C-alpha positions in Angstrom: 0.0 0.0 0.0 1.3 3.5 -0.9 0.5 6.6 1.1 0.0 10.0 -0.5 2.1 12.7 1.0 0.1 15.8 2.1 1.7 19.1 1.8 0.4 22.3 3.4 -1.2 24.7 1.0 0.0 28.3 1.0 -3.3 30.2 1.3 -1.8 33.6 2.2 -2.9 35.1 -1.2 -6.4 33.5 -1.1 -9.4 35.9 -1.5 -12.1 34.1 0.5 -15.8 34.7 -0.2 -18.9 33.3 1.5 -21.9 31.8 -0.3 -24.7 34.2 -1.2 -27.0 31.7 0.5 -25.4 32.4 3.9 -27.5 35.6 4.3 -24.5 37.5 5.8 -24.7 35.5 9.0 -21.2 34.2 8.7 -22.2 30.6 9.3 -21.3 29.1 6.0 -18.5 27.8 4.0 -16.0 30.1 2.3 -14.3 29.4 -1.0 -11.5 31.0 -3.0 -11.1 30.6 -6.7 -8.1 32.8 -7.3 -5.5 30.1 -6.9 -4.4 28.1 -10.0 -5.4 24.5 -10.2 -7.2 24.4 -6.8 -10.4 25.6 -5.2 -9.9 25.6 -1.4 -13.0 25.5 0.9 -13.1 26.3 4.6 -15.5 26.8 7.5 -16.3 30.5 7.9 -16.4 30.1 11.7 -12.8 28.8 11.7 -10.9 31.0 9.2 -7.6 29.8 10.6 -8.7 26.2 10.7 -8.1 23.6 8.0 -9.3 23.9 4.4 -10.1 21.2 1.9 -8.9 21.7 -1.7 -10.6 20.5 -4.8 -9.3 20.3 -8.3 -11.4 22.1 -10.9 -13.1 18.9 -12.2 -13.7 17.6 -8.7 -15.2 21.0 -7.7 -17.6 21.0 -10.7 -18.7 17.4 -9.8 -19.2 18.4 -6.1 -21.2 21.5 -7.0 -23.4 19.6 -9.5 -24.4 17.2 -6.8 -25.6 20.0 -4.5 -28.3 21.3 -6.8 
């Protein structure tokens, strides 16, 4: 069995935005789409916490399943 190595993402230049469905309450996910090849997502209540990153194809698949 092989194990993938995880490397921390440098998200210092990320421009986070919340979903328009959050109603400005700040209890939603935040996403940034200004990074090449990745779309990181995080919990708006934990901005310094972990983020999960999707590739563009995986993000489109994920979003298509939410509607």
